[in-house]
mmCIF file of the N, C-alpha and C atoms, coordinates in Angstrom:
data_MODEL
# 
_entry.id   MODEL 
# 
loop_
_atom_site.group_PDB 
_atom_site.id 
_atom_site.type_symbol 
_atom_site.label_atom_id 
_atom_site.label_alt_id 
_atom_site.label_comp_id 
_atom_site.label_asym_id 
_atom_site.label_entity_id 
_atom_site.label_seq_id 
_atom_site.pdbx_PDB_ins_code 
_atom_site.Cartn_x 
_atom_site.Cartn_y 
_atom_site.Cartn_z 
_atom_site.occupancy 
_atom_site.B_iso_or_equiv 
_atom_site.pdbx_formal_charge 
_atom_site.auth_seq_id 
_atom_site.auth_comp_id 
_atom_site.auth_asym_id 
_atom_site.auth_atom_id 
_atom_site.pdbx_PDB_model_num 
ATOM 1   N N  . MET A 1 1  ? 9.212  0.125  12.944  1.00 0.00 ? 1  MET A N  1 
ATOM 2   C CA . MET A 1 1  ? 9.337  -0.350 11.518  1.00 0.00 ? 1  MET A CA 1 
ATOM 3   C C  . MET A 1 1  ? 7.893  -0.458 11.021  1.00 0.00 ? 1  MET A C  1 
ATOM 4   N N  . ILE A 1 2  ? 6.935  -0.988 11.805  1.00 0.00 ? 2  ILE A N  1 
ATOM 5   C CA . ILE A 1 2  ? 5.579  -1.200 11.219  1.00 0.00 ? 2  ILE A CA 1 
ATOM 6   C C  . ILE A 1 2  ? 4.965  0.168  10.983  1.00 0.00 ? 2  ILE A C  1 
ATOM 7   N N  . TRP A 1 3  ? 5.304  1.196  11.721  1.00 0.00 ? 3  TRP A N  1 
ATOM 8   C CA . TRP A 1 3  ? 4.760  2.638  11.561  1.00 0.00 ? 3  TRP A CA 1 
ATOM 9   C C  . TRP A 1 3  ? 5.236  3.093  10.164  1.00 0.00 ? 3  TRP A C  1 
ATOM 10  N N  . THR A 1 4  ? 6.515  2.890  9.831   1.00 0.00 ? 4  THR A N  1 
ATOM 11  C CA . THR A 1 4  ? 7.026  3.284  8.649   1.00 0.00 ? 4  THR A CA 1 
ATOM 12  C C  . THR A 1 4  ? 6.396  2.614  7.489   1.00 0.00 ? 4  THR A C  1 
ATOM 13  N N  . ILE A 1 5  ? 6.080  1.560  7.526   1.00 0.00 ? 5  ILE A N  1 
ATOM 14  C CA . ILE A 1 5  ? 5.319  0.794  6.480   1.00 0.00 ? 5  ILE A CA 1 
ATOM 15  C C  . ILE A 1 5  ? 3.905  1.303  6.469   1.00 0.00 ? 5  ILE A C  1 
ATOM 16  N N  . VAL A 1 6  ? 3.277  1.535  7.471   1.00 0.00 ? 6  VAL A N  1 
ATOM 17  C CA . VAL A 1 6  ? 1.938  2.100  7.489   1.00 0.00 ? 6  VAL A CA 1 
ATOM 18  C C  . VAL A 1 6  ? 1.914  3.489  6.801   1.00 0.00 ? 6  VAL A C  1 
ATOM 19  N N  . GLY A 1 7  ? 2.838  4.222  7.196   1.00 0.00 ? 7  GLY A N  1 
ATOM 20  C CA . GLY A 1 7  ? 3.010  5.518  6.681   1.00 0.00 ? 7  GLY A CA 1 
ATOM 21  C C  . GLY A 1 7  ? 3.212  5.664  5.129   1.00 0.00 ? 7  GLY A C  1 
ATOM 22  N N  . ILE A 1 8  ? 4.119  4.766  4.699   1.00 0.00 ? 8  ILE A N  1 
ATOM 23  C CA . ILE A 1 8  ? 4.399  4.678  3.215   1.00 0.00 ? 8  ILE A CA 1 
ATOM 24  C C  . ILE A 1 8  ? 3.104  4.202  2.484   1.00 0.00 ? 8  ILE A C  1 
ATOM 25  N N  . LEU A 1 9  ? 2.422  3.250  3.092   1.00 0.00 ? 9  LEU A N  1 
ATOM 26  C CA . LEU A 1 9  ? 1.132  2.712  2.427   1.00 0.00 ? 9  LEU A CA 1 
ATOM 27  C C  . LEU A 1 9  ? 0.093  3.807  2.434   1.00 0.00 ? 9  LEU A C  1 
ATOM 28  N N  . ILE A 1 10 ? -0.011 4.702  3.396   1.00 0.00 ? 10 ILE A N  1 
ATOM 29  C CA . ILE A 1 10 ? -0.979 5.749  3.454   1.00 0.00 ? 10 ILE A CA 1 
ATOM 30  C C  . ILE A 1 10 ? -0.630 6.623  2.329   1.00 0.00 ? 10 ILE A C  1 
ATOM 31  N N  . ILE A 1 11 ? 0.611  6.961  2.204   1.00 0.00 ? 11 ILE A N  1 
ATOM 32  C CA . ILE A 1 11 ? 0.913  7.908  1.133   1.00 0.00 ? 11 ILE A CA 1 
ATOM 33  C C  . ILE A 1 11 ? 0.654  7.301  -0.199  1.00 0.00 ? 11 ILE A C  1 
ATOM 34  N N  . LEU A 1 12 ? 1.046  6.111  -0.418  1.00 0.00 ? 12 LEU A N  1 
ATOM 35  C CA . LEU A 1 12 ? 0.663  5.525  -1.658  1.00 0.00 ? 12 LEU A CA 1 
ATOM 36  C C  . LEU A 1 12 ? -0.809 5.413  -2.017  1.00 0.00 ? 12 LEU A C  1 
ATOM 37  N N  . TRP A 1 13 ? -1.597 5.130  -0.837  1.00 0.00 ? 13 TRP A N  1 
ATOM 38  C CA . TRP A 1 13 ? -3.140 5.100  -0.949  1.00 0.00 ? 13 TRP A CA 1 
ATOM 39  C C  . TRP A 1 13 ? -3.585 6.488  -1.396  1.00 0.00 ? 13 TRP A C  1 
ATOM 40  N N  . LEU A 1 14 ? -3.116 7.527  -0.844  1.00 0.00 ? 14 LEU A N  1 
ATOM 41  C CA . LEU A 1 14 ? -3.566 8.851  -1.232  1.00 0.00 ? 14 LEU A CA 1 
ATOM 42  C C  . LEU A 1 14 ? -3.146 9.124  -2.605  1.00 0.00 ? 14 LEU A C  1 
ATOM 43  N N  . LEU A 1 15 ? -1.951 8.765  -3.052  1.00 0.00 ? 15 LEU A N  1 
ATOM 44  C CA . LEU A 1 15 ? -1.506 9.005  -4.431  1.00 0.00 ? 15 LEU A CA 1 
ATOM 45  C C  . LEU A 1 15 ? -2.445 8.185  -5.362  1.00 0.00 ? 15 LEU A C  1 
ATOM 46  N N  . GLY A 1 16 ? -2.749 6.991  -4.962  1.00 0.00 ? 16 GLY A N  1 
ATOM 47  C CA . GLY A 1 16 ? -3.696 6.225  -5.788  1.00 0.00 ? 16 GLY A CA 1 
ATOM 48  C C  . GLY A 1 16 ? -5.051 6.960  -6.063  1.00 0.00 ? 16 GLY A C  1 
ATOM 49  N N  . PHE A 1 17 ? -5.636 7.680  -5.160  1.00 0.00 ? 17 PHE A N  1 
ATOM 50  C CA . PHE A 1 17 ? -6.797 8.467  -5.493  1.00 0.00 ? 17 PHE A CA 1 
ATOM 51  C C  . PHE A 1 17 ? -6.572 9.415  -6.510  1.00 0.00 ? 17 PHE A C  1 
ATOM 52  N N  . SER A 1 18 ? -5.293 10.073 -6.414  1.00 0.00 ? 18 SER A N  1 
ATOM 53  C CA . SER A 1 18 ? -5.069 11.258 -7.414  1.00 0.00 ? 18 SER A CA 1 
ATOM 54  C C  . SER A 1 18 ? -4.631 10.810 -8.766  1.00 0.00 ? 18 SER A C  1 
ATOM 55  N N  . PHE A 1 19 ? -3.740 9.763  -8.782  1.00 0.00 ? 19 PHE A N  1 
ATOM 56  C CA . PHE A 1 19 ? -3.239 9.318  -10.098 1.00 0.00 ? 19 PHE A CA 1 
ATOM 57  C C  . PHE A 1 19 ? -3.633 7.873  -10.554 1.00 0.00 ? 19 PHE A C  1 
ATOM 58  N N  . ASP A 1 20 ? -4.488 7.290  -9.886  1.00 0.00 ? 20 ASP A N  1 
ATOM 59  C CA . ASP A 1 20 ? -4.949 5.921  -10.176 1.00 0.00 ? 20 ASP A CA 1 
ATOM 60  C C  . ASP A 1 20 ? -3.744 5.038  -10.362 1.00 0.00 ? 20 ASP A C  1 
ATOM 61  N N  . VAL A 1 21 ? -2.936 4.975  -9.420  1.00 0.00 ? 21 VAL A N  1 
ATOM 62  C CA . VAL A 1 21 ? -1.700 4.019  -9.437  1.00 0.00 ? 21 VAL A CA 1 
ATOM 63  C C  . VAL A 1 21 ? -1.979 2.844  -8.616  1.00 0.00 ? 21 VAL A C  1 
ATOM 64  N N  . GLY A 1 22 ? -1.589 1.623  -9.208  1.00 0.00 ? 22 GLY A N  1 
ATOM 65  C CA . GLY A 1 22 ? -1.801 0.425  -8.477  1.00 0.00 ? 22 GLY A CA 1 
ATOM 66  C C  . GLY A 1 22 ? -3.132 -0.202 -8.392  1.00 0.00 ? 22 GLY A C  1 
ATOM 67  N N  . GLY A 1 23 ? -4.204 0.494  -8.788  1.00 0.00 ? 23 GLY A N  1 
ATOM 68  C CA . GLY A 1 23 ? -5.479 -0.051 -8.730  1.00 0.00 ? 23 GLY A CA 1 
ATOM 69  C C  . GLY A 1 23 ? -6.047 -0.468 -7.299  1.00 0.00 ? 23 GLY A C  1 
ATOM 70  N N  . GLY A 1 24 ? -6.520 -1.584 -7.293  1.00 0.00 ? 24 GLY A N  1 
ATOM 71  C CA . GLY A 1 24 ? -7.044 -2.280 -6.032  1.00 0.00 ? 24 GLY A CA 1 
ATOM 72  C C  . GLY A 1 24 ? -6.000 -2.758 -5.038  1.00 0.00 ? 24 GLY A C  1 
ATOM 73  N N  . LEU A 1 25 ? -4.835 -3.009 -5.687  1.00 0.00 ? 25 LEU A N  1 
ATOM 74  C CA . LEU A 1 25 ? -3.735 -3.407 -4.774  1.00 0.00 ? 25 LEU A CA 1 
ATOM 75  C C  . LEU A 1 25 ? -3.377 -2.483 -3.614  1.00 0.00 ? 25 LEU A C  1 
ATOM 76  N N  . ILE A 1 26 ? -3.390 -1.266 -3.921  1.00 0.00 ? 26 ILE A N  1 
ATOM 77  C CA . ILE A 1 26 ? -3.034 -0.253 -2.841  1.00 0.00 ? 26 ILE A CA 1 
ATOM 78  C C  . ILE A 1 26 ? -4.115 -0.271 -1.733  1.00 0.00 ? 26 ILE A C  1 
ATOM 79  N N  . HIS A 1 27 ? -5.403 -0.413 -2.138  1.00 0.00 ? 27 HIS A N  1 
ATOM 80  C CA . HIS A 1 27 ? -6.510 -0.434 -1.194  1.00 0.00 ? 27 HIS A CA 1 
ATOM 81  C C  . HIS A 1 27 ? -6.322 -1.724 -0.306  1.00 0.00 ? 27 HIS A C  1 
ATOM 82  N N  . THR A 1 28 ? -6.083 -2.847 -0.887  1.00 0.00 ? 28 THR A N  1 
ATOM 83  C CA . THR A 1 28 ? -5.860 -4.119 -0.151  1.00 0.00 ? 28 THR A CA 1 
ATOM 84  C C  . THR A 1 28 ? -4.661 -3.886 0.845   1.00 0.00 ? 28 THR A C  1 
ATOM 85  N N  . LEU A 1 29 ? -3.535 -3.419 0.375   1.00 0.00 ? 29 LEU A N  1 
ATOM 86  C CA . LEU A 1 29 ? -2.409 -3.211 1.342   1.00 0.00 ? 29 LEU A CA 1 
ATOM 87  C C  . LEU A 1 29 ? -2.742 -2.202 2.336   1.00 0.00 ? 29 LEU A C  1 
ATOM 88  N N  . ILE A 1 30 ? -3.430 -1.155 2.215   1.00 0.00 ? 30 ILE A N  1 
ATOM 89  C CA . ILE A 1 30 ? -3.674 -0.239 3.319   1.00 0.00 ? 30 ILE A CA 1 
ATOM 90  C C  . ILE A 1 30 ? -4.626 -0.956 4.315   1.00 0.00 ? 30 ILE A C  1 
ATOM 91  N N  . VAL A 1 31 ? -5.692 -1.739 3.861   1.00 0.00 ? 31 VAL A N  1 
ATOM 92  C CA . VAL A 1 31 ? -6.437 -2.344 4.899   1.00 0.00 ? 31 VAL A CA 1 
ATOM 93  C C  . VAL A 1 31 ? -5.648 -3.340 5.693   1.00 0.00 ? 31 VAL A C  1 
ATOM 94  N N  . ILE A 1 32 ? -4.754 -4.124 5.126   1.00 0.00 ? 32 ILE A N  1 
ATOM 95  C CA . ILE A 1 32 ? -3.908 -5.030 5.784   1.00 0.00 ? 32 ILE A CA 1 
ATOM 96  C C  . ILE A 1 32 ? -3.000 -4.207 6.891   1.00 0.00 ? 32 ILE A C  1 
ATOM 97  N N  . ALA A 1 33 ? -2.457 -3.130 6.364   1.00 0.00 ? 33 ALA A N  1 
ATOM 98  C CA . ALA A 1 33 ? -1.593 -2.236 7.235   1.00 0.00 ? 33 ALA A CA 1 
ATOM 99  C C  . ALA A 1 33 ? -2.412 -1.751 8.456   1.00 0.00 ? 33 ALA A C  1 
ATOM 100 N N  . LEU A 1 34 ? -3.638 -1.352 8.198   1.00 0.00 ? 34 LEU A N  1 
ATOM 101 C CA . LEU A 1 34 ? -4.408 -0.729 9.228   1.00 0.00 ? 34 LEU A CA 1 
ATOM 102 C C  . LEU A 1 34 ? -4.744 -1.832 10.263  1.00 0.00 ? 34 LEU A C  1 
ATOM 103 N N  . ILE A 1 35 ? -5.078 -3.061 9.837   1.00 0.00 ? 35 ILE A N  1 
ATOM 104 C CA . ILE A 1 35 ? -5.404 -4.157 10.724  1.00 0.00 ? 35 ILE A CA 1 
ATOM 105 C C  . ILE A 1 35 ? -4.184 -4.418 11.527  1.00 0.00 ? 35 ILE A C  1 
ATOM 106 N N  . VAL A 1 36 ? -2.937 -4.545 10.979  1.00 0.00 ? 36 VAL A N  1 
ATOM 107 C CA . VAL A 1 36 ? -1.754 -4.807 11.724  1.00 0.00 ? 36 VAL A CA 1 
ATOM 108 C C  . VAL A 1 36 ? -1.523 -3.713 12.729  1.00 0.00 ? 36 VAL A C  1 
ATOM 109 N N  . ALA A 1 37 ? -1.706 -2.457 12.338  1.00 0.00 ? 37 ALA A N  1 
ATOM 110 C CA . ALA A 1 37 ? -1.419 -1.381 13.258  1.00 0.00 ? 37 ALA A CA 1 
ATOM 111 C C  . ALA A 1 37 ? -2.464 -1.349 14.483  1.00 0.00 ? 37 ALA A C  1 
ATOM 112 N N  . ILE A 1 38 ? -3.704 -1.669 14.202  1.00 0.00 ? 38 ILE A N  1 
ATOM 113 C CA . ILE A 1 38 ? -4.650 -1.746 15.246  1.00 0.00 ? 38 ILE A CA 1 
ATOM 114 C C  . ILE A 1 38 ? -4.465 -2.906 16.257  1.00 0.00 ? 38 ILE A C  1 
ATOM 115 N N  . VAL A 1 39 ? -4.052 -3.995 15.723  1.00 0.00 ? 39 VAL A N  1 
ATOM 116 C CA . VAL A 1 39 ? -3.683 -5.116 16.537  1.00 0.00 ? 39 VAL A CA 1 
ATOM 117 C C  . VAL A 1 39 ? -2.439 -4.785 17.314  1.00 0.00 ? 39 VAL A C  1 
ATOM 118 N N  . ASN A 1 40 ? -1.536 -4.127 16.727  1.00 0.00 ? 40 ASN A N  1 
ATOM 119 C CA . ASN A 1 40 ? -0.158 -3.665 17.502  1.00 0.00 ? 40 ASN A CA 1 
ATOM 120 C C  . ASN A 1 40 ? -0.519 -2.802 18.537  1.00 0.00 ? 40 ASN A C  1 
ATOM 121 N N  . LEU A 1 41 ? -1.627 -1.876 18.347  1.00 0.00 ? 41 LEU A N  1 
ATOM 122 C CA . LEU A 1 41 ? -1.971 -0.885 19.406  1.00 0.00 ? 41 LEU A CA 1 
ATOM 123 C C  . LEU A 1 41 ? -2.611 -1.585 20.602  1.00 0.00 ? 41 LEU A C  1 
ATOM 124 N N  . ILE A 1 42 ? -3.474 -2.460 20.200  1.00 0.00 ? 42 ILE A N  1 
ATOM 125 C CA . ILE A 1 42 ? -4.277 -3.227 21.195  1.00 0.00 ? 42 ILE A CA 1 
ATOM 126 C C  . ILE A 1 42 ? -3.418 -4.037 22.096  1.00 0.00 ? 42 ILE A C  1 
ATOM 127 N N  . LEU A 1 43 ? -2.550 -4.837 21.441  1.00 0.00 ? 43 LEU A N  1 
ATOM 128 C CA . LEU A 1 43 ? -1.646 -5.780 22.247  1.00 0.00 ? 43 LEU A CA 1 
ATOM 129 C C  . LEU A 1 43 ? -0.597 -5.059 22.950  1.00 0.00 ? 43 LEU A C  1 
ATOM 130 N N  . GLY A 1 44 ? -0.028 -4.063 22.194  1.00 0.00 ? 44 GLY A N  1 
ATOM 131 C CA . GLY A 1 44 ? 1.000  -3.400 22.880  1.00 0.00 ? 44 GLY A CA 1 
ATOM 132 C C  . GLY A 1 44 ? 2.247  -4.218 22.886  1.00 0.00 ? 44 GLY A C  1 
ATOM 133 N N  . ARG A 1 45 ? 3.265  -3.673 23.748  1.00 0.00 ? 45 ARG A N  1 
ATOM 134 C CA . ARG A 1 45 ? 4.473  -4.437 23.871  1.00 0.00 ? 45 ARG A CA 1 
ATOM 135 C C  . ARG A 1 45 ? 4.289  -5.063 25.364  1.00 0.00 ? 45 ARG A C  1 
ATOM 136 N N  . ARG A 1 46 ? 4.323  -6.310 25.318  1.00 0.00 ? 46 ARG A N  1 
ATOM 137 C CA . ARG A 1 46 ? 4.348  -7.154 26.615  1.00 0.00 ? 46 ARG A CA 1 
ATOM 138 C C  . ARG A 1 46 ? 5.771  -7.473 27.042  1.00 0.00 ? 46 ARG A C  1 
ATOM 139 N N  . ALA A 1 47 ? 6.070  -7.169 28.312  1.00 0.00 ? 47 ALA A N  1 
ATOM 140 C CA . ALA A 1 47 ? 7.353  -7.440 28.891  1.00 0.00 ? 47 ALA A CA 1 
ATOM 141 C C  . ALA A 1 47 ? 7.489  -8.764 29.334  1.00 0.00 ? 47 ALA A C  1 
# 
């Protein structure tokens, strides 16, 4: 689920560079998504 959200945000972020959609909101969301993805990779799934 988290990887789907990260993927969608990356696509929106790239579209933001092309069409200026969403302004700074997209950049804020992509930073938050990257932080969550990195924490998820570092912690992993604990049994």
